[in-house]
C-alpha positions as CSV (number, residue, x, y, z in Angstrom):
1,M,-19.9,15.2,24.1
2,D,-16.3,15.8,23.8
3,G,-14.2,12.5,23.5
4,G,-16.9,9.9,23.6
5,W,-20.4,9.6,22.7
6,P,-24.0,9.9,24.1
7,A,-25.4,6.2,25.6
8,V,-28.7,5.3,23.5
9,P,-31.4,4.4,26.2
10,D,-33.1,1.1,26.7
11,G,-36.4,0.5,24.9
12,P,-37.9,-1.6,22.2
13,S,-36.1,-2.9,19.1
14,L,-36.2,0.1,16.7
15,K,-36.7,-1.0,12.8
16,P,-36.5,1.2,9.8
17,G,-39.2,3.3,9.0
18,E,-40.5,3.5,12.5
19,V,-40.8,6.9,14.9
20,D,-38.9,6.9,18.0
21,P,-37.3,9.5,20.6
22,R,-34.3,7.7,20.7
23,V,-33.3,8.3,16.5
24,P,-31.9,11.5,16.9
25,L,-29.4,10.5,19.8
26,I,-28.6,7.3,17.5
27,R,-27.9,9.5,14.3
28,E,-25.3,11.6,16.7
29,R,-23.9,8.5,18.1
30,L,-23.4,7.0,14.8
31,A,-22.1,10.2,13.2
32,I,-19.4,10.5,15.7
33,T,-17.8,7.3,14.7
34,G,-18.3,8.1,10.9
35,D,-20.9,5.3,10.4
36,V,-23.5,7.8,9.5
37,L,-21.9,10.3,6.8
38,V,-22.8,13.4,8.2
39,P,-20.6,16.0,9.8
40,V,-21.5,15.5,13.8
41,D,-22.0,19.3,14.1
42,S,-24.6,19.5,11.3
43,V,-26.8,16.8,13.3
44,R,-26.1,18.2,16.8
45,A,-27.2,21.4,15.6
46,R,-30.5,19.9,13.8
47,N,-31.0,17.8,17.1
48,E,-30.8,21.2,19.4
49,R,-33.2,23.2,16.9
50,A,-35.7,20.6,17.0
51,P,-39.1,20.7,18.7
52,S,-40.1,17.8,21.0
53,L,-42.0,14.7,19.6
54,P,-45.7,15.1,19.7
55,S,-47.3,13.3,22.5
56,T,-50.1,10.5,22.3
57,G,-50.2,9.3,25.4
58,G,-47.8,6.2,25.0
59,D,-45.6,5.5,22.2
60,V,-45.6,7.3,18.9
61,R,-47.0,5.4,15.9
62,P,-45.5,6.1,12.3
63,E,-48.5,7.1,11.3
64,Q,-49.1,9.4,13.6
65,A,-46.6,11.3,13.3
66,A,-46.1,11.5,9.3
67,D,-47.6,14.7,9.0
68,A,-45.8,16.4,11.8
69,P,-43.1,19.0,10.7
70,T,-40.5,16.9,13.4
71,D,-41.1,13.3,11.5
72,S,-37.8,13.4,9.6
73,L,-35.8,13.7,12.9
74,Y,-37.5,11.0,14.9
75,R,-38.2,8.6,11.7
76,Y,-35.8,5.8,11.4
77,D,-35.0,6.3,7.5
78,N,-32.5,4.9,5.0
79,G,-30.0,7.0,5.8
80,L,-29.8,6.3,9.3
81,E,-30.5,2.4,8.2
82,A,-27.0,2.3,6.0
83,G,-25.4,3.6,9.3
84,V,-26.8,1.0,11.5
85,V,-26.0,-1.5,9.2
86,R,-22.1,-0.3,8.8
87,F,-21.8,-0.1,12.3
88,Q,-23.3,-3.8,13.0
89,R,-20.8,-5.0,10.4
90,R,-17.8,-3.6,12.0
91,H,-18.9,-4.7,15.5
92,G,-19.3,-8.6,14.3
93,L,-23.0,-8.2,15.0
94,T,-26.1,-9.3,12.3
95,P,-26.4,-6.6,9.4
96,D,-29.9,-6.3,9.8
97,G,-30.7,-2.9,10.2
98,V,-32.4,-3.8,13.7
99,I,-31.5,-1.7,16.8
100,G,-32.0,-4.5,19.3
101,D,-30.2,-5.3,22.7
102,A,-26.9,-6.2,21.1
103,T,-26.7,-3.5,18.7
104,R,-27.4,-1.2,21.5
105,A,-25.0,-2.7,24.0
106,A,-22.3,-2.1,21.4
107,M,-23.2,1.4,20.6
108,N,-23.4,2.0,24.8
109,V,-19.6,0.9,25.4
110,P,-17.6,4.0,26.3
111,V,-14.6,5.3,24.4
112,E,-12.2,4.9,26.9
113,R,-13.0,1.1,26.9
114,R,-12.4,1.1,23.0
115,V,-9.4,2.9,23.6
116,A,-8.4,0.2,25.8
117,Q,-8.9,-2.2,23.1
118,L,-6.7,-0.8,20.8
119,V,-4.0,-0.5,23.2
120,A,-4.5,-4.2,24.1
121,N,-4.3,-5.1,20.6
122,L,-1.7,-2.9,19.4
123,E,0.5,-4.9,22.2
124,R,-0.6,-8.3,20.5
125,W,0.8,-6.9,17.3
126,R,4.4,-6.0,19.0
127,W,4.5,-9.7,20.0
128,M,4.1,-11.0,16.3
129,P,7.2,-11.5,14.3
130,D,8.0,-8.4,11.4
131,S,6.9,-11.2,8.7
132,L,4.3,-13.6,8.7
133,G,5.2,-15.3,5.3
134,A,4.9,-14.7,1.7
135,R,1.8,-17.1,2.4
136,Y,-0.1,-17.6,5.2
137,V,-3.4,-18.5,6.9
138,L,-4.6,-16.3,9.6
139,V,-7.3,-17.0,12.2
140,N,-8.9,-14.5,14.0
141,I,-10.0,-16.4,17.2
142,A,-12.1,-13.4,18.4
143,G,-13.3,-12.4,15.2
144,F,-14.3,-15.8,13.9
145,S,-12.8,-15.2,10.6
146,L,-9.9,-17.2,8.4
147,D,-8.1,-14.9,5.8
148,V,-5.3,-16.4,3.3
149,V,-3.1,-14.2,2.3
150,E,-0.6,-14.0,-0.2
151,E,2.2,-11.3,-0.8
152,G,0.2,-9.0,1.2
153,E,-3.0,-9.8,-0.4
154,T,-6.1,-11.8,0.9
155,V,-6.9,-14.1,-1.7
156,L,-9.7,-16.5,0.2
157,S,-11.8,-15.5,3.3
158,M,-14.2,-17.6,5.4
159,R,-15.9,-17.7,8.8
160,V,-14.9,-19.9,11.2
161,V,-16.1,-21.8,14.4
162,T,-13.8,-21.3,17.1
163,G,-13.4,-22.6,21.0
164,R,-16.0,-22.1,23.3
165,P,-14.7,-20.0,26.9
166,Y,-14.3,-23.0,28.8
167,R,-12.4,-24.7,26.0
168,Q,-10.4,-22.0,24.5
169,T,-8.9,-21.9,21.3
170,P,-5.1,-21.1,21.9
171,V,-2.9,-18.4,20.4
172,F,0.1,-19.9,18.4
173,S,1.8,-20.3,15.3
174,D,2.9,-23.4,13.4
175,E,2.5,-24.9,9.6
176,I,0.1,-26.8,8.0
177,S,1.8,-29.8,6.6
178,Y,-0.9,-32.1,5.2
179,L,-4.6,-32.7,4.7
180,V,-6.6,-35.8,5.9
181,F,-9.9,-36.7,3.6
182,R,-12.5,-38.6,5.2
183,P,-11.1,-38.5,8.7
184,F,-11.9,-40.7,11.4
185,W,-12.7,-38.8,14.6
186,H,-10.5,-40.1,17.3
187,V,-12.4,-38.6,20.5
188,P,-9.9,-37.0,22.9
189,H,-10.4,-38.8,26.3
190,T,-11.4,-35.6,27.9
191,L,-14.7,-35.2,25.6
192,A,-15.2,-38.7,25.8
193,V,-15.7,-38.3,29.2
194,E,-17.3,-35.0,30.1
195,D,-19.7,-34.9,26.7
196,K,-20.0,-38.5,25.4
197,L,-20.2,-40.8,28.6
198,P,-23.5,-39.1,30.1
199,L,-25.0,-39.4,26.4
200,I,-23.9,-43.2,26.4
201,K,-25.4,-43.4,29.7
202,Q,-28.8,-42.2,28.9
203,D,-29.3,-43.7,25.6
204,P,-26.9,-46.9,24.8
205,S,-28.1,-47.0,21.1
206,Y,-26.2,-43.4,21.1
207,L,-22.8,-45.0,19.7
208,E,-24.3,-46.9,17.1
209,R,-26.4,-43.9,15.9
210,Q,-23.5,-41.8,15.4
211,R,-21.4,-44.7,14.3
212,I,-19.0,-44.3,16.9
213,K,-16.5,-47.8,17.6
214,V,-15.0,-48.4,21.1
215,F,-11.7,-49.7,21.4
216,R,-10.2,-51.3,24.9
217,S,-7.4,-49.0,25.2
218,W,-5.6,-46.1,23.1
219,D,-3.1,-48.4,21.8
220,S,-2.5,-48.7,18.0
221,D,-3.5,-52.4,18.1
222,A,-6.4,-52.4,20.7
223,A,-9.2,-54.5,19.8
224,P,-12.5,-53.2,19.3
225,V,-15.1,-53.7,22.1
226,D,-19.0,-54.5,21.5
227,P,-20.7,-51.5,23.4
228,A,-23.5,-53.7,24.5
229,T,-21.0,-55.8,26.6
230,I,-19.9,-52.7,28.8
231,D,-21.8,-52.4,31.7
232,W,-21.9,-48.4,31.3
233,S,-23.6,-47.6,34.3
234,T,-20.1,-48.7,36.4
235,I,-17.6,-46.6,34.0
236,T,-16.9,-43.0,35.9
237,P,-14.3,-40.5,34.1
238,K,-11.7,-41.7,36.8
239,N,-12.1,-45.7,35.1
240,F,-12.8,-45.0,31.8
241,P,-10.7,-46.9,29.4
242,F,-11.7,-46.7,26.2
243,R,-11.0,-44.8,22.9
244,L,-13.9,-43.7,21.0
245,R,-13.6,-43.6,16.9
246,Q,-16.4,-42.0,14.6
247,D,-16.3,-43.4,11.1
248,A,-15.9,-41.2,8.4
249,G,-19.2,-40.4,6.5
250,P,-21.9,-37.7,7.0
251,L,-22.1,-37.4,11.0
252,N,-18.5,-37.5,11.6
253,A,-17.5,-34.1,13.7
254,L,-14.3,-33.3,11.6
255,G,-16.5,-33.2,8.4
256,R,-14.9,-34.2,4.9
257,V,-11.6,-33.0,5.7
258,K,-9.1,-31.8,8.3
259,F,-6.2,-29.7,7.9
260,M,-3.2,-31.1,10.1
261,F,-0.1,-28.8,11.7
262,P,0.7,-30.8,14.7
263,N,1.2,-29.3,17.7
264,P,1.1,-29.7,21.6
265,Y,-2.4,-28.4,21.9
266,S,-4.2,-31.1,19.3
267,V,-5.6,-28.0,17.8
268,Y,-6.4,-28.2,13.8
269,L,-8.8,-26.8,10.9
270,H,-11.5,-28.8,10.1
271,D,-14.9,-28.7,8.0
272,T,-18.2,-29.6,9.9
273,P,-21.4,-31.2,9.6
274,T,-23.3,-28.7,11.7
275,R,-22.9,-25.9,9.0
276,G,-26.0,-23.9,10.6
277,L,-23.5,-22.3,13.1
278,F,-21.8,-19.9,10.8
279,Q,-25.0,-18.1,10.3
280,Q,-24.5,-17.3,14.0
281,A,-22.4,-13.9,14.4
282,E,-20.7,-14.9,17.6
283,R,-19.3,-18.5,17.0
284,S,-17.6,-19.9,19.9
285,F,-19.0,-23.4,19.7
286,S,-16.0,-25.8,19.4
287,S,-14.1,-27.9,21.6
288,G,-10.9,-25.7,20.9
289,C,-10.2,-26.8,17.4
290,I,-11.2,-24.3,14.2
291,R,-13.9,-25.2,12.1
292,V,-14.2,-23.6,8.6
293,E,-16.7,-22.3,6.5
294,R,-15.5,-23.2,2.8
295,P,-13.0,-26.4,3.3
296,V,-13.3,-27.3,-0.3
297,E,-11.8,-24.2,-1.4
298,L,-8.9,-23.9,1.3
299,A,-8.1,-27.5,0.8
300,T,-8.4,-26.6,-3.2
301,Y,-5.9,-23.5,-2.8
302,L,-3.3,-25.4,-0.4
303,L,-2.7,-28.0,-2.9
304,E,-3.3,-26.0,-6.2
305,D,0.7,-26.3,-6.6
306,Q,0.1,-29.9,-6.7
307,A,-0.7,-31.8,-10.1
308,G,-4.2,-32.8,-10.6
309,W,-5.6,-31.3,-7.4
310,T,-8.5,-29.3,-8.7
311,G,-11.6,-28.3,-7.0
312,E,-13.4,-31.0,-8.7
313,R,-10.8,-33.6,-7.4
314,V,-11.0,-32.1,-3.8
315,R,-14.8,-32.6,-3.9
316,E,-14.4,-36.6,-4.9
317,E,-11.8,-37.2,-2.5
318,M,-14.0,-35.5,0.5
319,Y,-17.5,-37.3,-0.4
320,G,-15.8,-40.6,-2.3
321,D,-15.9,-43.9,-0.5
322,G,-12.8,-45.7,1.7
323,G,-11.0,-45.1,4.6
324,E,-8.8,-41.8,5.3
325,R,-6.4,-40.6,2.9
326,A,-3.7,-38.3,3.8
327,V,-2.0,-36.1,1.3
328,V,1.3,-34.1,2.3
329,L,1.9,-30.5,1.1
330,K,5.1,-29.9,-1.2
331,R,4.9,-26.8,0.3
332,R,4.1,-26.4,4.1
333,V,2.0,-23.0,4.8
334,P,2.4,-21.1,8.0
335,V,-0.4,-20.9,9.9
336,H,-1.3,-18.0,12.7
337,L,-3.9,-18.6,15.0
338,Q,-4.6,-14.9,17.1
339,Y,-7.0,-13.2,19.1
340,W,-7.6,-9.9,17.9
341,T,-10.3,-8.0,19.3
342,A,-9.9,-4.5,17.3
343,W,-8.3,-3.9,13.9
344,V,-8.3,-1.5,10.9
345,E,-9.8,-3.2,7.7
346,D,-10.4,-1.0,4.4
347,G,-9.9,2.1,6.5
348,A,-12.5,1.4,9.3
349,V,-11.9,0.2,13.0
350,H,-13.7,-3.0,13.5
351,F,-14.3,-4.2,17.5
352,R,-15.1,-7.7,18.6
353,N,-16.4,-9.1,22.0
354,D,-13.5,-10.5,24.2
355,I,-15.0,-13.6,24.2
356,Y,-12.3,-15.1,26.8
357,G,-11.7,-12.2,28.7
358,R,-7.9,-11.6,27.3
359,D,-8.1,-8.0,27.0
360,A,-8.9,-7.3,30.5
361,Q,-5.8,-9.8,31.4
362,L,-3.5,-8.4,29.2
363,L,-4.4,-4.4,30.5
364,R,-3.9,-5.5,34.0
365,A,-0.7,-6.5,33.1
366,L,0.4,-3.3,31.1
367,E,-1.1,-1.5,34.4
368,I,-3.8,0.2,32.5
369,D,-7.3,0.7,34.3
370,Y,-10.0,-1.4,32.5
371,T,-13.5,-2.3,33.7
372,P,-15.3,-4.5,31.0
373,S,-18.9,-3.8,30.9
């Protein structure tokens, strides 16, 4: 198939060692994109000469095909598994070697759509400044990743959690100017009325269990209010006057440290107590801010040129007693929050899902025909 690749038919998940009539097609599909390290012509020639898989009146089990001359062609072998894992890594999928629905869907994205993704991301690069800085932090929102780059070399990488599709992380550049250890979480008004108020009405003890205090207003000198004295049944999103503040500690939504670059969006980087989310392949779970996988390492790096700030001291500050402590950076570090659904890394092209639908919007503006699948 010139200029593209064959579609992989639907079917049950396929695991290494199994025999399946789709295996030759999958091997060809992955050879076309260089994930299987065998020339495409060789794969196609082998497929064309192969006899059909013996029929057993149903699915062929590995033991039934083990002695057949066609076994090696239709068996999901180690070489194909390595290609599948390589493909999964390039597409931000769980690299488990299992060809399930998500992997098959990524394989079946047509080449025209992948080319359109490349065009959209090249346009995004055109908007970027010639220099991002000698030392900077780069967050890829769609790729759920953070890289610290120094003199063109990546010196620290980690996974991140970014905003949900209905609370998207914005694209912009700024400078990290200070860190806050053991932060309070001042719940934004939108989250307070949309997320917290229903939980409070359902269970008045929610506030106490989550160590959230209620203040009469957003004024800096507002007095705290005993939540038990509030008739929550009369409180609605329209008449909600309160400020909610979660105490520092293991339940705090910001974790033990936040990385600040004051901006109109009130977006920043921070730790998180929900560590399990970093194990998900697609990580759009936040309300707009960026949760970082390795906060100790990031804080240590940002403070490395300030006397006494070792990794051990960073941990002591994060897990120590007391209230908030802000530490101003002697040297601000540029931070770029960008949205990349395609890029090149170590000579391989990587693709990610367009979680916010921004590729389609950009390509329409460029008057390029694009139909997302």
